[in-house]
GUBAPA-59951 format. One line per 8 residues: number of its first residue (from 1); for each residue x, y, z of N, C-alpha, C. Coordinates in pm, 1 decimal, m for minus. Example, Ala and Ser with C-alpha at 12.3 -4.5 7.8 and 13.67 -1.06 7.14 Angstrom:
// GUBAPA-59951
1	1319.0:m569.0:780.0:1230.0:m450.0:780.0:1320.0:m330.0:780.0  1285.0:m225.0:708.0:1367.0:m106.0:714.0:1290.0:3.0:787.0
END
This chain:
// GUBAPA-59951
1	3327.0:m1735.9:m9031.5:3439.5:m1800.4:m9095.6:3537.6:m1697.1:m9148.5  3482.7:m1586.2:m9200.2:3565.9:m1481.9:m9256.2:3661.8:m1428.1:m9150.5  3612.7:m1402.0:m9030.0:3697.5:m1349.2:m8923.5:3803.4:m1449.3:m8884.9  3766.2:m1573.5:m8871.7:3861.5:m1675.6:m8832.2:3975.0:m1684.6:m8932.5  3944.2:m1682.1:m9061.9:4048.7:m1686.9:m9163.7:4137.5:m1564.9:m9155.2  4076.5:m1447.4:m9138.0:4154.5:m1325.5:m9125.9:4245.8:m1331.8:m9005.1  4189.8:m1373.1:m8893.7:4265.2:m1379.6:m8769.9:4382.1:m1476.8:m8783.6  4361.4:m1588.9:m8848.7:4469.6:m1683.5:m8867.4:4580.0:m1625.8:m8953.8
9	4543.9:m1551.3:m9057.8:4644.8:m1490.5:m9144.2:4722.8:m1385.9:m9066.2  4653.3:m1302.1:m8989.4:4720.9:m1199.7:m8911.4:4807.0:m1263.1:m8803.2  4752.2:m1358.2:m8730.3:4825.4:m1418.8:m8619.6:4949.2:m1493.5:m8666.8  4943.0:m1550.9:m8782.5:5056.6:m1627.1:m8834.6:5150.8:m1539.8:m8915.5  5117.8:m1414.4:m8930.0:5202.6:m1325.7:m9008.4:5205.1:m1363.1:m9154.8  5106.1:m1437.2:m9197.5:5099.0:m1476.5:m9336.6:5201.9:m1581.1:m9373.3  5261.5:m1645.2:m9271.8:5368.7:m1738.9:m9300.4:5318.6:m1871.5:m9355.2  5191.4:m1899.5:m9335.7:5135.8:m2023.0:m9389.5:5038.7:m1987.3:m9500.7
17	5029.7:m2070.0:m9602.9:4935.0:m2038.9:m9709.7:4792.4:m2039.7:m9657.1  4713.4:m1946.4:m9706.2:4573.8:m1941.2:m9668.0:4498.6:m2054.0:m9736.4  4389.2:m2100.2:m9674.0:4307.7:m2201.3:m9739.6:4255.4:m2148.9:m9872.9  4221.7:m2239.2:m9960.9:4175.5:m2201.1:m10094.5:4055.0:m2109.6:m10089.3  3973.8:m2119.0:m9983.7:3854.6:m2036.3:m9975.3:3883.6:m1896.0:m9924.3  4005.3:m1865.9:m9881.6:4036.5:m1736.6:m9822.5:4003.6:m1618.3:m9912.6  4046.2:m1614.1:m10039.8:4013.1:m1498.4:m10122.3:3863.3:m1478.1:m10137.2  3788.8:m1583.3:m10151.1:3643.8:m1569.8:m10164.1:3583.0:m1521.3:m10033.8
25	3633.8:m1569.3:m9922.3:3578.9:m1531.1:m9792.4:3607.3:m1385.0:m9761.2  3723.8:m1335.1:m9798.2:3759.1:m1196.9:m9766.2:3726.5:m1101.5:m9878.9  3700.8:m1153.2:m9995.8:3668.0:m1068.5:m10109.1:3790.9:m1017.5:m10182.5  3909.4:m1059.0:m10141.3:4030.9:m1016.2:m10209.8:4138.0:m1121.9:m10191.7  4242.1:m1110.9:m10272.3:4353.3:m1204.6:m10260.8:4428.6:m1177.5:m10130.8  4501.7:m1275.3:m10084.5:4579.1:m1260.2:m9961.9:4682.4:m1149.9:m9979.7  4692.1:m1064.3:m9880.3:4788.1:m955.1:m9883.5:4928.6:m1011.3:m9866.4  5026.9:m954.2:m9936.5:5164.9:m999.7:m9916.6:5216.1:m953.8:m9780.1
33	5313.2:m1024.5:m9728.1:5376.1:m985.4:m9602.8:5468.8:m867.8:m9632.8  5454.2:m761.4:m9555.9:5537.3:m642.5:m9574.3:5608.0:m609.8:m9442.9  5716.8:m534.0:m9451.8:5796.8:m503.3:m9333.0:5715.1:m425.1:m9230.5  5654.7:m318.9:m9269.2:5576.8:m237.6:m9176.2:5666.3:m162.4:m9079.0  5631.7:m35.9:m9056.5:5707.4:42.8:m8959.7:5658.1:7.8:m8819.8  5737.3:35.7:m8717.5:5689.1:13.0:m8581.1:5556.9:85.5:m8554.0  5541.3:205.6:m8610.6:5417.3:280.2:m8591.0:5298.8:208.9:m8657.6  5317.8:158.1:m8779.1:5209.4:87.5:m8848.6:5168.1:m37.0:m8770.4
41	5265.4:m111.1:m8722.3:5235.1:m233.5:m8647.5:5165.2:m198.7:m8517.0  5211.7:m95.7:m8448.8:5149.2:m51.7:m8324.2:5004.7:m7.9:m8348.3  4981.5:67.8:m8455.9:4845.5:111.2:m8489.8:4755.8:m8.9:m8517.9  4809.4:m107.8:m8587.8:4730.8:m225.9:m8620.0:4694.5:m302.8:m8492.1  4790.1:m320.4:m8404.1:4764.0:m391.2:m8278.1:4662.2:m313.8:m8194.3  4674.5:m181.4:m8189.9:4577.1:m100.2:m8116.8:4437.4:m115.4:m8175.6  4428.8:m120.1:m8308.5:4298.6:m139.1:m8373.7:4240.7:m276.3:m8340.0  4326.1:m378.4:m8340.4:4278.9:m511.7:m8303.9:4222.8:m511.8:m8162.2
49	4289.7:m441.4:m8072.4:4240.5:m430.7:m7934.1:4105.3:m360.0:m7930.0  4090.0:m254.7:m8011.0:3964.1:m180.2:m8015.9:3850.5:m268.5:m8067.2  3876.3:m342.3:m8175.9:3772.8:m431.6:m8228.9:3742.8:m545.0:m8131.5  3842.5:m592.4:m8060.6:3819.4:m696.9:m7961.7:3731.3:m644.8:m7848.9  3760.1:m525.9:m7800.8:3676.6:m466.5:m7695.5:3532.1:m450.7:m7742.8  3515.5:m406.5:m7868.1:3380.8:m390.7:m7923.5:3311.0:m526.4:m7934.3  3383.8:m628.0:m7980.9:3325.0:m761.2:m7994.0:3283.9:m815.1:m7857.4  3363.7:m790.1:m7757.8:3333.5:m842.1:m7624.3:3214.1:m771.4:m7559.9
57	3170.9:m660.1:m7617.1:3049.7:m593.1:m7570.6:2924.2:m648.4:m7640.3  2943.7:m722.2:m7748.6:2830.4:m776.9:m7824.5:2761.3:m887.0:m7745.7  2629.3:m886.0:m7757.3:2548.6:m987.7:m7689.7:2463.3:m1067.3:m7787.5  2475.1:m1037.7:m7916.5:2392.8:m1108.2:m8014.4:2464.9:m1113.2:m8149.9  2419.6:m1203.3:m8237.6:2483.6:m1218.0:m8368.8:2486.0:m1091.6:m8455.1  2379.8:m1009.4:m8458.4:2388.8:m889.1:m8542.6:2502.3:m794.7:m8499.4  2523.2:m781.9:m8370.5:2632.7:m698.1:m8321.3:2766.6:m758.4:m8363.4  2782.9:m888.7:m8345.7:2907.6:m955.8:m8383.2:2934.2:m940.0:m8532.8
65	2830.1:m951.3:m8613.4:2846.0:m935.1:m8758.7:2890.2:m792.9:m8792.2  2830.3:m694.2:m8726.4:2866.1:m554.7:m8751.5:3013.8:m530.7:m8719.4  3060.3:m579.7:m8604.2:3200.7:m561.9:m8566.3:3291.3:m634.8:m8666.3  3254.2:m757.6:m8704.0:3331.5:m832.4:m8804.0:3341.1:m755.4:m8935.3  3228.4:m702.5:m8980.7:3225.4:m629.2:m9107.6:3311.4:m503.2:m9100.9  3302.8:m431.1:m8988.9:3383.8:m310.2:m8973.2:3532.8:m344.2:m8973.3  3569.4:m448.8:m8901.2:3709.4:m486.8:m8892.9:3761.3:m533.7:m9029.0  3683.4:m613.5:m9097.9:3724.3:m665.8:m9228.0:3747.7:m553.5:m9329.0
73	3669.8:m445.9:m9318.4:3681.3:m334.2:m9412.5:3788.9:m233.4:m9372.6  3843.6:m244.1:m9253.9:3938.6:m144.7:m9203.0:4074.0:m157.3:m9272.8  4120.5:m49.7:m9339.4:4248.5:m57.4:m9410.8:4369.9:m75.3:m9319.0  4359.7:m37.4:m9193.3:4472.1:m56.0:m9100.5:4488.6:m203.2:m9065.2  4380.0:m277.3:m9066.4:4382.9:m419.3:m9030.1:4433.7:m506.1:m9144.9  4414.2:m465.4:m9267.9:4441.2:m550.8:m9383.8:4585.4:m596.5:m9403.7  4686.4:m509.1:m9388.7:4822.6:m557.4:m9418.7:4868.5:m668.1:m9324.4  4946.7:m758.1:m9378.6:5011.6:m860.7:m9297.5:5158.1:m820.8:m9289.9
81	5198.8:m780.1:m9172.2:5335.1:m733.2:m9152.6:5426.9:m847.3:m9112.4  5553.4:m821.3:m9121.0:5654.9:m915.9:m9075.4:5673.0:m891.5:m8924.8  5592.1:m960.4:m8844.3:5587.7:m937.9:m8700.4:5705.2:m1004.2:m8628.6  5746.8:m941.2:m8519.7:5845.7:m1003.8:m8431.9:5775.3:m1114.8:m8354.0  5850.6:m1205.9:m8294.0:5786.8:m1310.6:m8212.8:5699.7:m1252.6:m8100.5  5745.1:m1144.7:m8036.3:5665.0:m1082.5:m7930.1:5534.6:m1025.2:m7985.2  5542.4:m963.8:m8103.1:5422.2:m908.7:m8165.0:5326.2:m1020.3:m8202.8  5378.9:m1130.7:m8255.0:5293.4:m1244.8:m8289.9:5223.3:m1298.2:m8166.2
89	5295.2:m1308.4:m8055.2:5233.7:m1355.3:m7930.2:5122.8:m1261.4:m7885.2  5149.5:m1131.4:m7893.5:5049.5:m1032.4:m7854.4:4926.0:m1042.7:m7943.4  4947.3:m1054.8:m8073.5:4835.7:m1066.4:m8167.5:4758.6:m1195.9:m8143.0  4829.2:m1304.4:m8115.4:4762.0:m1431.2:m8085.6:4669.0:m1417.8:m7965.8  4714.0:m1349.9:m7862.1:4630.5:m1330.8:m7741.9:4508.2:m1244.8:m7772.4  4531.0:m1137.3:m7846.7:4420.0:m1047.5:m7880.8:4317.5:m1120.0:m7968.0  4364.7:m1189.4:m8071.2:4271.5:m1257.1:m8161.6:4203.1:m1375.3:m8093.7  4271.1:m1438.8:m8001.1:4206.9:m1545.5:m7924.1:4089.8:m1491.6:m7843.9
97	4110.9:m1377.3:m7780.7:4002.7:m1313.9:m7703.8:3890.5:m1269.6:m7798.0  3926.9:m1211.0:m7912.8:3826.9:m1168.8:m8011.1:3739.7:m1287.4:m8052.0  3803.6:m1398.0:m8087.7:3729.2:m1516.2:m8132.4:3641.0:m1572.4:m8022.2  3689.3:m1570.7:m7899.1:3609.8:m1617.4:m7785.8:3485.0:m1530.6:m7769.1  3503.7:m1399.8:m7772.9:3389.0:m1308.9:m7759.8:3293.8:m1322.6:m7878.3  3347.9:m1342.0:m7996.4:3264.8:m1362.4:m8115.6:3177.3:m1486.2:m8099.1  3236.2:m1593.3:m8047.4:3160.1:m1717.0:m8025.6:3050.9:m1695.3:m7920.4  3083.7:m1625.9:m7813.1:2984.7:m1600.3:m7707.4:2868.6:m1516.6:m7758.5
105	2897.4:m1425.2:m7850.4:2792.2:m1340.8:m7907.0:2710.6:m1414.6:m8013.4  2756.9:m1533.1:m8049.5:2686.9:m1611.1:m8150.9:2718.6:m1567.2:m8291.2  2829.5:m1492.0:m8307.2:2866.0:m1441.7:m8439.4:2921.9:m1548.2:m8529.0  3007.6:m1631.9:m8476.7:3066.4:m1738.8:m8555.0:3142.7:m1691.4:m8676.6  3154.4:m1559.8:m8697.2:3229.5:m1507.2:m8809.3:3160.3:m1516.5:m8942.5  3034.5:m1553.6:m8944.9:2964.3:m1567.2:m9073.8:2862.4:m1459.4:m9091.4
END
């Protein structure tokens, strides 16, 4: 659940309010939307791709949990930037693949 909430916040650029359980699930309050430099956004997207590749290699829930925990703790992943429409589309595709692989591994984000 934690990953799904995070992914929704990132994919939506923080434009929608997070569910009431979001701070408890992530362990912190929702990050404010910030402008972000092109380099910061590029680094974040690259990290999302790296975590997605790692998740897609998982074959069991412990592996999926480890990848989820690493991603959740990563400071590059935490900020919610003011993404362009193209960046939002790219992030949506990456997070969709991440969530699919997480489900196949039996991680379920919990």
